C-alpha positions in Angstrom: 0.0 0.0 0.0 2.8 2.4 0.9 4.5 1.8 -2.5 1.3 2.6 -4.4 0.9 5.9 -2.5 4.5 6.8 -3.1 4.0 6.1 -6.9 0.9 8.2 -6.9 2.6 11.2 -5.2 5.5 11.0 -7.7 3.0 11.1 -10.6 3.1 14.7 -12.1 -0.7 14.6 -12.4 -1.0 14.2 -8.6 0.7 17.6 -8.1 -1.6 19.4 -10.6 -4.6 21.3 -9.3 -7.8 19.6 -10.4 -10.4 21.9 -12.0 -13.8 21.0 -13.3 -15.4 23.2 -16.0 -19.1 22.8 -16.5 -20.4 23.7 -19.9 -16.9 23.5 -21.5 -18.1 23.4 -25.1 -19.6 26.9 -25.1 -17.9 30.2 -25.8 -17.3 31.0 -22.1 -16.3 27.5 -21.2 -13.8 27.3 -24.0 -12.2 30.6 -22.9 -11.9 29.3 -19.3 -10.3 26.1 -20.5 -7.8 28.0 -22.7 -6.8 30.2 -19.8 -6.4 27.2 -17.4 -4.3 25.2 -19.8 -2.1 28.1 -20.9 1.5 27.4 -20.0 3.0 28.8 -16.9 6.6 29.9 -16.5 7.9 26.3 -17.1 5.9 25.7 -20.3 3.3 23.5 -18.6 -0.1 24.2 -17.0 -0.4 23.8 -13.2 -4.0 22.6 -13.8 -5.5 19.3 -14.8 -8.9 20.1 -16.4 -12.0 18.0 -16.6 -15.0 19.1 -18.6 -18.7 18.4 -18.1 -21.0 18.9 -21.1 -24.6 18.1 -21.7 -24.1 16.9 -25.3 -21.4 14.2 -25.5 
């Protein structure tokens, strides 16, 4: 169990801040997603984004 936890913590996605965008296919949602995924100082986004839409 400890090994699995250690592997999870070392995973880069574990260190990202999780964000959920509701309505991510509309104009406002797409703009929010673009800003969240824009690269930070080290050319990567600090956020992991999930999107909820009503039309799959």
